[in-house]
C-alpha positions as MATLAB code, in Angstrom:
seq = 'MKALFVSPWLNAFLGNEKQSPSSPHLGLAYLIAILKQNGVNEIDVYDEGIENDDEILFKKIDTLRPDIIGITAFSFGYENARNLIKKIKEYTDVPIIIGGPHVSAVKGQVLTTSVADFAMKGESELSFIKFLTELSGSKNFKKVKNLIWRDSFSNIVENENEPLIENIDEIPFPDYDIFSFERYNNFTIKLIPIITSRGCPYGCNYCSVKLSMGRGFRPRSPENVILEMKHWIKIYKIKKFGINDDCFNLDIKRAEKICDLIIKEGLDITYGLYSGLRADRVTEQLLQKMKESGCVFISYGCESGNQDIINNMGKSLKIGDVRKAVNLTNKFNISNSVNFIIGHKKETYKTAMDSINFAKTLPTNLINFYNLIPYPGTDLHEWISKNASYIIPSNDYLSKVGSSDLMPVFETKEFPKKDRIKALKKGFALSRKTLMQFKFGKIIGYIAYLISLNNFLFSKGIKFIYNNRVGFFIYRHLSRR';
ca = [
      10.055  -25.558   11.103;
      10.329  -24.718    7.412;
       8.274  -21.992    5.745;
       7.506  -21.036    2.146;
       6.073  -17.575    1.535;
       4.085  -16.706   -1.572;
       3.406  -13.256   -3.018;
       0.691  -13.299   -5.730;
       0.411  -11.089   -8.792;
      -0.596   -7.502   -8.130;
      -3.509   -5.969  -10.025;
      -2.485   -3.034  -12.192;
      -4.016    0.458  -12.223;
      -7.067   -0.387  -14.294;
      -7.619   -3.862  -12.913;
      -7.538   -5.640  -16.272;
      -3.800   -6.252  -16.277;
      -1.445   -7.883  -13.806;
       1.558   -5.937  -12.605;
       4.957   -7.105  -11.434;
       6.142   -5.616   -8.122;
       8.925   -3.033   -8.234;
      10.381   -4.238   -4.917;
      10.137   -7.365   -2.756;
       7.055   -7.535   -0.538;
       7.872   -5.442    2.536;
       5.458   -7.219    4.899;
       6.859  -10.641    4.029;
      10.406   -9.317    4.371;
       9.624   -8.182    7.927;
       8.094  -11.563    8.731;
      11.098  -13.438    7.363;
      13.414  -11.307    9.496;
      11.384  -12.145   12.626;
      11.472  -15.863   11.805;
      15.241  -15.836   11.387;
      15.594  -13.953   14.654;
      13.667  -16.797   16.304;
      15.751  -19.580   14.794;
      13.626  -20.434   11.746;
      16.172  -20.377    8.923;
      14.792  -22.806    6.350;
      12.700  -20.341    4.364;
      11.971  -19.732    0.699;
       9.874  -17.245   -1.286;
       7.879  -17.502   -4.489;
       6.980  -14.137   -6.038;
       4.432  -14.836   -8.764;
       4.852  -11.372  -10.290;
       8.541  -12.076  -10.888;
       8.703  -15.846  -11.516;
       5.222  -16.438  -13.013;
       5.628  -20.193  -13.420;
       3.661  -22.769  -11.439;
       6.413  -25.321  -12.005;
       8.874  -23.080  -10.147;
       6.413  -22.859   -7.242;
       5.892  -26.634   -7.156;
       9.638  -27.252   -7.335;
      10.163  -24.960   -4.336;
       7.528  -26.949   -2.429;
       9.202  -30.252   -3.331;
      12.704  -29.015   -2.514;
      11.968  -27.232    0.759;
       9.177  -29.539    1.988;
       7.718  -26.700    4.083;
       5.677  -27.198    7.245;
       3.599  -24.114    6.387;
       2.931  -22.034    3.275;
       2.102  -18.384    3.910;
       0.455  -16.206    1.279;
      -0.243  -12.486    1.435;
      -3.112  -10.604   -0.182;
      -4.346   -7.092   -0.832;
      -8.098   -6.751   -1.307;
      -7.673   -5.517   -4.870;
      -5.998   -8.578   -6.297;
      -7.419  -11.075   -3.811;
      -8.704  -13.104   -6.742;
      -5.079  -13.734   -7.745;
      -4.267  -14.954   -4.240;
      -7.348  -17.171   -4.074;
      -6.505  -18.813   -7.407;
      -2.938  -19.431   -6.288;
      -4.115  -20.996   -3.012;
      -6.359  -23.339   -5.010;
      -3.435  -24.429   -7.220;
      -1.247  -25.081   -4.185;
      -3.984  -27.090   -2.466;
      -4.414  -29.254   -5.559;
      -0.683  -29.995   -5.495;
       0.101  -30.507   -1.811;
      -1.544  -31.013    1.571;
       0.851  -28.613    3.336;
      -1.289  -26.224    5.463;
      -1.745  -22.725    4.048;
      -2.154  -19.510    6.033;
      -3.247  -16.252    4.394;
      -2.470  -12.797    5.772;
      -2.160   -9.211    4.657;
      -4.508   -6.192    4.448;
      -7.387   -8.180    2.928;
      -7.619  -10.474    5.947;
      -7.571   -7.477    8.297;
     -10.537   -6.068    6.360;
     -12.787   -9.129    5.932;
     -11.625  -11.305    8.866;
     -13.196  -14.792    8.902;
     -14.875  -14.333    5.534;
     -11.533  -15.107    3.892;
     -11.827  -18.753    4.999;
     -15.239  -19.036    3.353;
     -14.031  -17.656    0.015;
     -10.739  -19.547   -0.176;
      -9.474  -23.031    0.640;
      -6.771  -21.703    2.961;
      -6.501  -23.544    6.284;
      -5.717  -20.523    8.468;
      -5.738  -16.737    8.278;
      -3.997  -14.052   10.308;
      -5.280  -10.508   10.796;
      -3.412   -7.367   11.851;
       0.291   -7.252   12.675;
       1.651  -10.760   12.347;
       5.253  -10.637   13.541;
       4.568  -11.838   17.101;
       1.480  -13.927   16.363;
       3.109  -15.885   13.561;
       5.896  -17.118   15.825;
       3.308  -18.320   18.351;
       1.340  -19.951   15.543;
       4.374  -21.931   14.377;
       4.975  -23.080   17.961;
       1.449  -24.474   18.189;
       1.520  -25.883   14.667;
       4.596  -27.950   15.499;
       3.434  -28.815   19.014;
       0.110  -29.182   20.804;
      -1.923  -27.422   18.070;
      -3.870  -25.469   20.655;
      -4.761  -22.690   18.212;
      -7.014  -20.985   20.756;
      -3.818  -19.616   22.308;
      -2.677  -17.795   19.141;
      -3.942  -14.214   19.049;
      -4.825  -12.711   15.646;
      -5.389  -16.214   14.252;
      -8.519  -17.194   12.324;
      -9.032  -20.957   12.007;
     -11.506  -23.815   11.762;
     -12.293  -25.947   14.801;
     -13.016  -29.690   14.759;
     -16.618  -28.949   13.711;
     -15.434  -26.784   10.769;
     -16.669  -23.646   12.516;
     -14.606  -20.554   11.723;
     -13.063  -19.165   14.910;
     -11.619  -15.666   15.143;
      -9.249  -15.259   18.080;
      -8.800  -12.018   20.000;
      -6.378   -9.389   18.763;
      -2.700   -9.365   19.639;
      -1.685   -6.080   21.315;
       0.199   -3.886   18.863;
       3.983   -3.804   19.125;
       4.697   -0.633   21.076;
       8.454   -0.352   20.566;
       8.861   -0.998   16.871;
      12.612   -0.307   17.116;
      12.744   -3.873   18.410;
      11.568   -5.280   15.074;
      14.535   -6.366   12.932;
      15.067   -4.740    9.540;
      13.293   -6.448    6.626;
      15.191   -9.398    5.135;
      15.392   -9.374    1.332;
      18.100  -12.013    0.886;
      15.762  -14.814   -0.175;
      13.908  -12.553   -2.634;
      17.044  -11.899   -4.729;
      16.422   -8.153   -4.789;
      18.417   -7.749   -8.015;
      15.469   -9.279   -9.920;
      13.260   -6.245   -9.192;
      13.048   -2.996  -11.151;
      13.815   -0.818   -8.138;
      17.179   -2.542   -7.753;
      18.250   -1.092  -11.104;
      17.626    2.446   -9.824;
      18.918    1.675   -6.318;
      15.625    2.467   -4.576;
      14.165    0.656   -1.600;
      10.956    1.203    0.440;
      11.177    2.031    4.125;
       8.627    2.605    6.895;
       9.595    4.852    9.811;
       6.322    4.585   11.759;
       3.138    2.543   12.012;
      -0.435    3.659   12.452;
      -2.294    6.951   12.266;
      -4.290    8.696   15.024;
      -6.742   10.452   12.704;
     -10.282    9.218   12.084;
     -10.860    9.279    8.314;
     -14.020    7.224    7.863;
     -12.822    5.466    4.685;
      -9.308    4.513    5.823;
      -8.432    0.864    6.441;
      -5.015    1.502    8.018;
      -6.444    1.212   11.537;
      -7.646   -2.319   10.739;
      -4.096   -3.642   10.461;
      -1.904   -1.001   12.089;
      -4.176    0.483   14.738;
      -5.421    3.988   15.453;
      -2.338    5.169   17.349;
       1.000    6.467   16.112;
       4.003    4.230   16.763;
       7.188    5.884   15.559;
      10.624    4.408   15.184;
      13.405    6.450   16.728;
      15.349    8.652   14.291;
      18.509    6.722   15.200;
      16.892    3.403   14.264;
      15.692    4.812   10.930;
      19.185    6.003   10.064;
      20.660    2.616   11.002;
      18.342    0.949    8.517;
      19.212    3.437    5.775;
      22.919    2.824    6.354;
      22.231   -0.925    6.343;
      20.734   -0.810    2.831;
      23.366    1.607    1.552;
      26.048   -0.868    2.644;
      24.360   -4.021    1.326;
      22.786   -2.830   -1.937;
      24.467    0.570   -2.452;
      21.024    2.171   -2.199;
      20.778    5.803   -3.296;
      17.010    6.371   -3.037;
      14.376    5.626   -0.410;
      10.593    5.582   -0.679;
       9.215    6.480    2.754;
       5.788    4.829    2.942;
       4.528    6.111    6.296;
       0.907    7.034    6.821;
       1.831   10.005    8.990;
       5.588   10.723    8.793;
       5.326   14.272   10.133;
       2.853   13.785   12.984;
       5.775   14.401   15.366;
       7.475   17.300   13.628;
      10.535   17.238   15.907;
      11.106   13.537   15.165;
      10.825   14.187   11.422;
      13.305   17.059   11.708;
      15.752   14.878   13.633;
      15.643   12.194   10.929;
      16.580   14.911    8.432;
      19.334   16.225   10.712;
      20.854   12.748   11.097;
      20.785   12.101    7.338;
      22.776   15.301    6.892;
      25.097   14.635    9.849;
      25.899   11.100    8.648;
      26.543   12.346    5.104;
      24.303    9.651    3.611;
      24.101   11.371    0.193;
      20.641    9.987   -0.645;
      17.352   11.169   -2.082;
      13.937   10.184   -0.808;
      10.243   10.707   -1.485;
       7.134   10.505    0.677;
       4.624    8.878   -1.655;
       1.965    7.764    0.828;
       1.263   11.281    1.973;
       2.331   14.001    4.399;
      -0.102   15.842    6.664;
      -0.567   19.263    5.054;
      -1.398   20.839    8.423;
       1.816   19.499    9.991;
       4.204   21.218    7.563;
       6.498   24.052    8.561;
       9.140   26.037    6.711;
      11.820   24.663    9.019;
      10.774   21.053    8.394;
      10.654   21.532    4.615;
      14.060   23.211    4.620;
      15.555   20.302    6.542;
      13.841   17.823    4.237;
      15.224   19.582    1.181;
      18.742   19.686    2.610;
      18.596   16.008    3.554;
      17.580   14.859    0.064;
      13.776   14.987   -0.155;
      12.699   15.172   -3.803;
       8.973   14.430   -3.633;
       6.056   14.878   -1.219;
       2.468   13.725   -1.628;
      -0.309   15.498    0.289;
      -3.729   14.052    1.090;
      -6.559   16.523    0.596;
      -9.292   14.042   -0.466;
     -11.917   16.706   -1.255;
     -12.117   20.306   -2.385;
     -15.253   20.862   -0.328;
     -14.743   21.666    3.355;
     -18.054   20.143    4.448;
     -17.127   16.829    2.831;
     -13.714   16.905    4.524;
     -15.418   17.529    7.856;
     -17.817   14.624    7.227;
     -14.990   12.199    6.516;
     -13.261   12.996    9.827;
      -9.943   14.041    8.326;
      -9.513   17.106   10.566;
      -7.995   19.225    7.793;
      -8.604   22.696    6.389;
      -8.474   23.230    2.620;
      -6.389   26.346    3.162;
      -3.691   24.238    4.831;
      -3.309   22.210    1.624;
      -2.734   25.278   -0.540;
      -0.316   26.677    2.036;
       1.613   23.377    2.168;
       1.916   23.226   -1.635;
       3.153   26.813   -1.812;
       5.720   26.193    0.941;
       6.895   22.994   -0.741;
       7.326   24.817   -4.048;
       9.355   27.461   -2.230;
      11.953   24.786   -1.474;
      11.736   23.334   -4.990;
      10.456   19.940   -3.861;
       8.195   18.215   -6.388;
       4.786   17.403   -4.967;
       1.336   15.963   -5.586;
      -2.105   16.328   -4.012;
      -4.523   13.401   -3.693;
      -8.323   13.444   -3.974;
     -11.049   10.802   -3.707;
     -14.445   10.838   -5.410;
     -17.463    9.219   -3.767;
     -17.302   10.275   -0.122;
     -20.107   10.049    2.401;
     -22.754   12.670    1.466;
     -20.863   13.483   -1.756;
     -22.783   14.916   -4.707;
     -21.731   15.657   -8.268;
     -21.388   19.307   -7.262;
     -19.030   18.587   -4.346;
     -17.025   16.216   -6.560;
     -16.648   19.054   -9.064;
     -15.545   21.283   -6.173;
     -12.639   18.863   -5.764;
     -11.752   18.920   -9.461;
     -12.011   22.700   -9.695;
      -9.982   23.212   -6.532;
      -7.337   20.767   -7.775;
      -6.955   22.765  -11.001;
      -6.067   25.882   -8.986;
      -3.271   24.241   -6.998;
       0.300   24.983   -8.166;
       1.291   21.355   -7.638;
       3.132   19.025  -10.034;
       0.668   16.159   -9.886;
      -3.015   15.708   -9.156;
      -4.223   12.227   -8.205;
      -7.895   11.273   -8.201;
      -9.121    7.942   -6.843;
     -12.341    5.941   -6.777;
     -13.551    5.442   -3.206;
     -13.384    1.814   -2.042;
     -15.301    1.080    1.202;
     -13.448   -1.443    3.368;
     -15.285   -3.648    5.869;
     -14.600   -2.490    9.396;
     -14.547    1.210    8.487;
     -17.178    3.761    9.475;
     -17.844    4.424    5.793;
     -18.702    0.769    5.163;
     -21.260    0.846    7.965;
     -22.742    4.110    6.649;
     -23.168    2.644    3.157;
     -25.098   -0.340    4.493;
     -27.730    2.070    5.816;
     -27.665    4.961    3.343;
     -26.555    3.706   -0.080;
     -26.927    0.905   -2.625;
     -24.149   -1.305   -3.937;
     -23.548   -1.230   -7.682;
     -21.084   -4.099   -7.420;
     -22.212   -6.998   -5.185;
     -20.906   -6.416   -1.666;
     -19.104   -9.762   -1.597;
     -17.305   -9.103   -4.913;
     -16.163   -5.508   -5.127;
     -13.056   -5.720   -2.928;
     -11.365   -8.149   -5.302;
     -12.761   -6.732   -8.544;
     -12.705   -2.934   -8.262;
      -9.663   -0.803   -7.529;
      -9.166    2.839   -6.653;
      -8.157    3.612  -10.243;
     -11.162    1.881  -11.804;
     -13.912    3.919  -13.426;
     -16.732    1.813  -11.943;
     -18.006    3.108   -8.573;
     -18.769    0.535   -5.897;
     -21.959    2.146   -4.586;
     -24.386    4.983   -5.290;
     -26.801    7.235   -3.426;
     -29.891    9.170   -4.537;
     -27.863   12.381   -4.273;
     -24.952   10.966   -6.297;
     -26.104    8.210   -8.670;
     -23.883    5.907  -10.714;
     -24.082    7.989  -13.900;
     -22.878   11.146  -12.159;
     -20.167    9.264  -10.269;
     -18.724    7.877  -13.488;
     -18.885   11.323  -15.081;
     -16.986   12.868  -12.151;
     -14.437   10.033  -12.079;
     -13.733   10.490  -15.789;
     -13.006   14.171  -15.247;
     -10.819   13.477  -12.226;
      -8.882   10.662  -13.905;
      -8.310   12.796  -17.014;
      -6.804   15.574  -14.883;
      -4.635   13.005  -13.087;
      -3.255   11.565  -16.312;
      -2.620   14.960  -17.842;
      -0.581   16.189  -14.879;
       1.242   12.838  -14.631;
       2.298   12.787  -18.278;
       3.413   16.412  -18.286;
       5.291   15.947  -15.023;
       7.103   12.917  -16.417;
       7.709   13.916  -20.012;
       7.417   17.707  -20.230;
       4.596   19.946  -21.413;
       4.489   19.068  -25.117;
       5.464   15.377  -25.199;
       3.509   14.898  -21.991;
       0.352   16.319  -23.558;
       0.693   13.937  -26.503;
       1.193   11.047  -24.070;
      -1.884   12.230  -22.178;
      -4.044   12.138  -25.316;
      -2.866    8.578  -25.974;
      -3.521    7.601  -22.345;
      -7.203    8.549  -22.675;
      -7.570    5.225  -24.461;
      -7.763    2.886  -21.471;
      -6.642   -0.112  -23.529;
      -3.445    1.631  -24.637;
      -2.872    3.062  -21.158;
      -3.165   -0.321  -19.435;
      -0.904   -1.955  -22.037;
       1.626    0.821  -21.483;
       1.583    0.269  -17.736;
       2.114   -3.450  -18.281;
       5.025   -2.769  -20.648;
       6.707   -0.490  -18.115;
       6.305   -2.609  -14.986;
       6.407   -6.159  -16.347;
       9.262   -5.730  -18.796;
      12.848   -4.733  -17.997;
      13.228   -3.112  -21.412;
      10.009   -1.152  -20.910;
      11.136    0.019  -17.487;
      14.539    1.052  -18.901;
      12.927    3.067  -21.717;
      10.492    4.693  -19.294;
      13.251    5.683  -16.881;
      15.313    7.276  -19.637;
      12.440    9.121  -21.288;
      11.039   10.347  -17.990;
      12.334   13.585  -16.512;
      11.647   12.391  -12.964;
];
């Protein structure tokens, strides 16, 4: 079997610009590693955000002559994936399978909105191998768990779920060889993403992680994490890691041991936790070990400055724990941010302002505010169908509105569109101000913030930084962080 994987353009912060990826696609890199482990070695990758040339894509198809073309998609940016699938279908009759977070959210709907032949939900490492076996053999697709396909009557069939991989130490490290990692911006700063666990046991009603990674917590062993770090240090001389776990510190002892092993092995690295750390699972001992092992940044999820709203969302967090975590993190001189979302279940303009006012009192480096996006399959999505009205058509918003867009997806009588936009503007302004001053210092940062209030200039600036090597170089050298 021969496989070609395709990674479409990403949508940028404001949704009106496309953004090149800073690193190769981690999910595809894991899948490629699994294929090679199972004897599938004729593989190629087309990253649209890096190559951006249909002729390159078509040449790869002609040269490799793949048996399957796999394409990945996030919900925000699905339009890019759908357009790319259409182009491929017009060029070749090679079957196309689509996967990624968007499929896990919308399931069979993805085969009604695209011309893809197959789709795969959830974790795909095990299911994809079984799919290739059937594709090259008896084509009994009923046997392939996680697969979504069309039967002989063109009916869309969604197979049962594949059990989640319990021992994720058994999964090989991601394979970036085919991507040519040196083409990506993060290669120039010797940074690579890493995931040390999958899943989250908490019940936040808006979170889509459980749709693809499950509700449980599946950690890698500290020893396995360190082996991967040493692997990348040896191959690419990596100096920085971005730990993208959903719940890195759920098991505090495991997190401490990872820190201890980094120190013991003398890895001489820095790392940040950008996807968030549980504020109520932070201790002085853990933070001290993190600091000593090279941690330079931690992001905390608070989501609201109103305790009733936090309780309603099912986050199981106390506001006081967030302030305590920020103060402890500052004690060890680790830069940090706190994240908030506007538009929660039962939110009002007043409770949204509670979040903004609370955020202003936190002694953190960065404040991030986001527009709430309801994903199909979440409790929030079901609540909206009964208690709210969509502003953006329900079959359009996932691909057209992102978490950094000013347009809310839905409204309620208690929190109408006008008030939501007003609150989002205030939250986004605070986010940009703290970002610019964190990156460029108080004075230059404030000037940059004033410029960033013009969305056109801000989006063009983001494009210049991420889609242009010169822009990225200038940004890195002007930035203090």
